[in-house]
Structures are given as C-alpha cells and as structure tokens.
C-alpha positions in Angstrom: 203.5 120.2 -114.7 202.0 119.0 -111.7 199.6 117.7 -109.5 196.4 119.1 -107.6 197.6 116.8 -104.7 199.5 118.6 -101.8 203.2 118.6 -103.4 205.8 117.1 -101.2 208.5 117.5 -104.2 209.1 119.9 -106.7 212.1 119.3 -109.4 212.3 122.5 -111.4 214.7 123.0 -114.3 217.2 120.3 -113.0 219.8 120.2 -115.3 222.9 117.8 -114.6 226.3 117.7 -116.6 229.3 115.3 -117.2 232.7 116.4 -118.3 234.0 113.6 -120.9 236.9 113.3 -123.3 234.4 113.7 -126.1 233.1 117.0 -124.2 230.6 118.3 -122.5 227.3 115.8 -121.6 224.0 117.2 -120.5 222.4 114.2 -118.9 219.3 115.8 -117.3 218.3 118.4 -119.3 216.2 121.0 -117.5 213.8 118.6 -116.3 210.7 119.5 -114.3 208.0 117.8 -112.1 206.1 117.5 -109.3 205.1 114.8 -106.6 202.3 114.6 -104.0 201.1 112.7 -101.0 200.1 109.6 -102.2 201.1 109.9 -105.8 203.0 107.6 -107.9 204.8 109.1 -110.3 206.0 106.8 -113.3 209.0 107.6 -115.2 209.7 105.9 -118.6 212.1 106.0 -121.7 214.5 103.9 -123.3 217.9 102.9 -121.2 220.4 105.8 -121.0 217.6 108.5 -121.4 218.3 109.8 -117.9 215.9 108.4 -116.0 218.5 107.1 -113.1 220.3 110.4 -113.2 217.3 112.5 -112.5 216.9 110.1 -109.4 220.4 109.9 -108.1 220.2 114.4 -108.9 217.4 114.2 -106.2 219.6 112.3 -103.3 222.7 114.3 -104.4 224.2 111.1 -105.3 225.6 112.0 -108.9 228.8 109.2 -110.0 232.1 111.0 -110.4 232.2 113.6 -112.8 228.7 114.7 -112.6 227.6 118.0 -111.5 224.1 119.9 -111.2 224.5 122.8 -113.1 221.0 124.4 -112.7 218.0 123.8 -111.2 215.8 123.4 -107.7 215.1 120.2 -106.1 212.3 121.1 -103.1 211.2 119.0 -100.8 208.4 120.9 -98.6 209.6 124.3 -99.6 213.2 123.4 -99.0 215.8 123.1 -101.8 218.2 119.9 -101.3 220.7 121.2 -103.4 221.9 124.1 -100.8 221.9 121.9 -97.4 225.0 120.8 -96.1 226.1 117.4 -96.9 225.6 116.2 -92.9 221.7 117.7 -93.2 221.3 116.0 -96.9 223.3 112.9 -95.4 220.0 112.6 -92.3 217.3 113.2 -95.2 218.2 110.5 -97.4 216.5 107.3 -95.9 214.2 108.1 -93.3 212.5 111.0 -95.7 213.8 109.9 -99.4 214.6 106.6 -99.2 215.8 105.1 -102.9 215.4 101.2 -104.1 218.6 101.7 -106.7 218.6 99.2 -109.6 221.6 97.3 -108.9 221.6 95.8 -105.6 224.9 94.3 -105.7 226.5 98.0 -105.8 224.3 98.9 -103.0 224.7 96.3 -100.3 228.2 96.0 -98.4 229.7 92.3 -99.5 231.6 92.1 -96.0 228.8 92.8 -93.7 226.1 90.2 -92.8 222.6 91.6 -94.3 221.0 92.1 -90.3 224.2 93.8 -90.0 223.2 96.6 -92.3 219.5 96.3 -91.8 219.7 97.1 -88.0 222.2 100.1 -88.5 220.1 101.8 -91.0 217.0 101.2 -88.4 219.1 102.7 -86.0 220.5 105.4 -87.8 217.0 107.0 -88.7 214.8 105.5 -85.8 215.1 105.8 -82.3 214.7 102.3 -81.2 216.7 99.9 -79.2 218.7 96.9 -80.8 215.9 93.8 -80.1 213.4 96.3 -81.6 215.4 97.1 -84.8 216.3 93.6 -85.4 212.2 92.3 -84.9 211.4 95.2 -87.2 214.0 94.1 -90.0 213.1 90.3 -90.1 209.8 91.4 -90.3 210.0 93.3 -93.5 212.2 90.7 -94.9 209.2 88.3 -94.4 207.0 90.9 -95.7 208.7 90.5 -98.6 208.3 87.2 -99.2 211.9 85.7 -98.1 211.5 82.6 -96.0 213.5 82.1 -92.9 214.2 85.7 -92.5 216.2 85.3 -89.4 218.4 82.8 -91.3 219.2 85.7 -94.0 219.9 88.5 -91.4 223.0 86.2 -90.4 224.2 85.7 -94.4 226.0 87.8 -96.5 224.8 89.4 -100.1 227.3 87.2 -101.7 224.7 84.1 -100.3 222.1 85.1 -101.7 220.7 85.1 -105.5 220.5 88.0 -107.1 216.3 88.2 -106.6 216.9 87.8 -103.0 219.3 90.6 -102.5 216.9 92.8 -104.5 214.2 91.8 -102.1 216.3 92.9 -99.2 217.5 96.5 -100.7 213.6 97.2 -100.8 212.8 95.8 -97.6 215.5 98.6 -96.4 214.0 101.4 -97.9 210.6 100.4 -97.3 211.3 99.8 -93.4 211.8 103.3 -92.4 208.5 104.2 -94.1 209.6 107.3 -95.9 207.5 110.3 -97.3 209.4 110.0 -100.6 210.3 106.4 -102.2 212.2 106.8 -105.6 212.3 102.7 -106.7 214.4 102.5 -109.7 213.6 98.9 -111.7 212.2 97.8 -108.0 211.2 94.7 -110.0 213.7 93.9 -112.4 214.9 90.1 -112.0 211.8 89.1 -110.0 209.1 86.8 -110.9 205.9 87.8 -111.2 204.8 86.8 -108.1 207.6 88.6 -105.9 206.8 91.6 -108.4 203.0 91.4 -106.9 204.3 91.3 -103.5 206.5 94.3 -104.0 203.7 96.2 -105.9 201.0 95.5 -102.8 203.8 97.0 -100.1 204.3 100.1 -102.1 200.4 100.4 -102.6 200.2 100.0 -98.8 202.9 102.9 -98.0 200.9 105.2 -100.5 198.0 104.6 -98.9 198.7 104.1 -94.9 202.0 106.7 -95.0 200.9 109.2 -97.7 204.2 108.1 -99.1 204.9 109.6 -102.6 206.4 107.4 -105.0 208.9 108.0 -108.3 208.4 104.8 -110.0 211.3 104.1 -113.1 210.7 101.4 -114.9 211.1 99.9 -118.5 208.1 97.9 -117.6 205.0 99.4 -118.8 202.5 97.2 -117.4 204.0 98.1 -113.9 203.9 101.8 -114.5 200.6 101.6 -115.7 199.2 99.1 -112.8 200.8 101.5 -109.6 201.2 105.3 -111.5 198.7 108.3 -111.4 200.8 110.5 -113.5 203.5 109.5 -116.3 206.8 111.4 -117.5 208.0 110.0 -120.5 212.1 111.2 -120.9 213.7 111.1 -123.9 217.6 112.1 -124.4 217.7 113.7 -120.7 214.7 115.7 -121.7 210.7 114.9 -120.2 208.8 114.8 -123.4 205.3 114.2 -122.7 203.7 114.7 -119.0 199.8 113.6 -117.8 197.7 111.2 -116.1 198.5 107.6 -116.9 195.3 106.8 -118.6 195.9 110.1 -120.8 199.6 108.7 -121.6 198.7 105.3 -122.1 195.7 105.4 -124.1 196.1 109.2 -125.6 199.6 109.5 -126.3 200.4 112.5 -128.1 204.0 112.6 -128.5 205.2 110.6 -131.4 208.2 108.8 -129.0 205.3 108.0 -126.5 203.3 106.3 -129.2 206.4 104.7 -130.8 207.3 103.1 -127.2 203.7 101.9 -126.9 203.6 100.5 -130.0 206.8 98.4 -129.4 205.0 96.6 -126.9 205.1 93.0 -128.1 201.2 91.6 -128.5 200.9 87.9 -128.7 197.3 88.7 -130.7 199.3 89.7 -134.1 201.3 86.6 -134.3 202.6 86.8 -138.1 202.5 90.5 -138.2 206.0 92.4 -138.3 206.9 93.9 -134.9 206.4 98.2 -134.4 209.8 99.4 -133.6 211.5 102.3 -133.3 213.8 103.6 -136.1 217.6 104.2 -135.8 219.2 105.1 -132.0 219.0 107.6 -129.6 221.4 110.6 -130.0 224.9 110.7 -128.2 224.3 113.0 -125.7 227.7 115.2 -126.7 226.0 115.7 -130.3 222.8 116.8 -129.4 220.3 118.1 -132.8 220.1 121.2 -132.4 216.0 121.1 -132.6 214.1 118.8 -131.4 216.3 115.5 -130.2 213.7 112.9 -131.6 213.7 114.6 -134.9 216.4 112.5 -136.5 213.7 109.1 -135.8 210.5 110.9 -136.2 207.8 110.1 -139.2 206.1 113.3 -138.3 208.8 115.7 -138.1 208.6 119.4 -140.2 210.9 122.2 -141.2 211.2 123.9 -137.2 211.6 120.3 -135.8 215.2 120.3 -137.4 216.3 123.9 -136.1 213.9 124.9 -132.7 213.6 123.0 -130.0 209.6 122.6 -129.3 207.8 124.3 -126.8 205.5 122.8 -124.4 201.9 122.0 -126.4 199.0 121.6 -123.8 196.7 119.0 -125.0 194.1 118.9 -122.3 194.0 119.4 -118.5 197.1 118.0 -117.1 198.1 116.8 -120.3 200.8 118.2 -122.1 203.8 117.3 -124.6 207.2 118.9 -126.1 205.9 118.6 -129.7 205.3 120.9 -133.0 203.0 118.1 -134.2 201.5 116.5 -131.5 199.2 113.4 -132.4 195.8 113.3 -132.0 194.5 110.0 -133.8 195.2 106.3 -133.2 198.2 104.9 -135.4 198.3 102.0 -137.4 200.0 100.0 -134.5 198.1 101.4 -131.5 196.6 98.1 -130.8 200.3 97.1 -129.1 199.3 99.4 -126.7 195.6 98.6 -126.0 195.1 96.8 -122.7 198.3 97.9 -121.0 196.0 99.9 -118.2 194.9 96.3 -116.4 
C-alpha cells in the first residue's frame, strides 16, 4: 500500500504490544503504509483504534509497558527502529515533528513558552539566540496568537487550551520538518483558527515538500487536506486508497458505517445511522475479522479467517471478504464531505 510519489517514509508490518493484567494487548497489528513528499495521508477511525499509538511508534515514544515487536519504520531507507537513542533523538523535531493531541502533557509547566520554543529552535538549528526568538515570535503570530512577544513570557498554565495547542503547532512547524505527524491538530479550536492551521500545513507541504500524517476524527478536515486515507479499526488498517475513493466509493463496511454516521442536517426527522455494538477488547480479539461482530454483511469465512486484502481498483484496497460496491441506504450522510 503506497503512493506513486517519491517515498520518504515506509511503515512495514508495524506491530506494538502491551503487557497488562488481562494479558497481552496488540495495540498496533501489522500496520503498513507509505508517505510521499508533498503528500498528506489521513488516518481515521474510532477512539482507541490505534491511530495515536501508530504515530508514537514511528517516533519511538511509546508509553511504559509498550514495545515494538515487529516491523520496520524506514525514513529514506534508514530503519528508525535500529537507530541508537541519541540518533533517534536528533531525528525528532527537525526531520520528523509531531503535534501531540494533548498540549498539557507536552509543554513543560514550569518553563515559559519562550524558553521552550527557543530551546527547541537552538537544539536543531545553528542560529543565534536573537534569531531563534524572532523566529519563535513570527511562528506564534502566524498561528493567530495576538501579542506573541507577551506569550513568550507566559507559562503554559496562563494560556487557554486552544492557545497552548497553537503554541505546540507553531513549535512543530517552525523547524520545517520533512515529515509532520499531526495528531488531532484542530481539536478544541474554533473554525477560524482551524482554517489558519490547515493553511499553514498546506504551505509547509507545498513550499518544503513536507509529508504529513494527519490523524483526526474530523472527517471534513481529513477530506480537505488528505491525498490518501487509511481507515483503522482495532489496531489494523482495513481500507486504504485515495481520498476520493475512500469518501465517495468506500469498500469496507466499517468505512461505509463511519461515513453514514456523519449527521446530516438535511435529514431532519429521520433516525441517525449508527454502528451497532462496541469495538472488541484488544485482549479478546475475534478469531477472524475484527469487525465481524458488528458487520451486517458478515458471512461464514469472516468468523474464523482474517480477510486478505482485496484490490478494488488501482491504489484502492480493503481487508474484506465482501467489499461493498453499491451505495447504501444512508449513503447521503457521506455525500458532500469532499468540499
């Protein structure tokens, strides 16, 4: 699964496990994808499906108890999983930057924004203190933060949640990385600021050839920015293709169900479509297809055999025995996403 563009990142059969009181959890199960220069890959799925854990694995920043048990993460043909801690630390920030989902756990609460921003700049760039400060102020202003110089003197707890998130995004974009991993970058931000951030990400992609892995629950954001989309369920990718194919011609029943669940104001008075049941517990995964207990199209092989990938058309595939071809009754819920 990949792209015809020049690949800068290839993830191959990445597997992440956790040891818990309930037993072994496979949080990321043989995940594979590639990211090209100037490409945005959207990663979507329900909460706790493994999206953020995939991102943390790429950066080797797994929480305690987690370990990568298989696969490769190749950046320009160098396997990041084989690098020493010091070499990997140097890759983070300058080569691969990440916008984390929760700024409260990322920013140091006892250091000013300016001190953290300038330290980040000087760690990775050979610039003077004065230039680092000027660059920091410019980036904060670009994120729509008024009185950027005043914010440099503040501590994280003195800022609102949305302001902290914009600070974190500014720090990630300031180094103009080759790869940007954005984990829910527009959460808790109003639509005006969302537009500014998406515009800045487009600029980074266009001007510097940055490849972006965009993780979001917001299907509209994914549709606006993504070239390709990977749909994740219970630790595995179940559909992969161009944004147009995934949003307008979804093949996996789970992808179709996600799109059908989007509320549509034009259907007032009609019942909302929903996905029945709950995602499986990761320590009690079904023997066959992980979506089998919730799928209305499931047949006999789904219960006992994990489905192989089925090619729908060029560059579009789904892990399903019975991929969808016709529109569903609730298809209109997904219409108009690509605007």
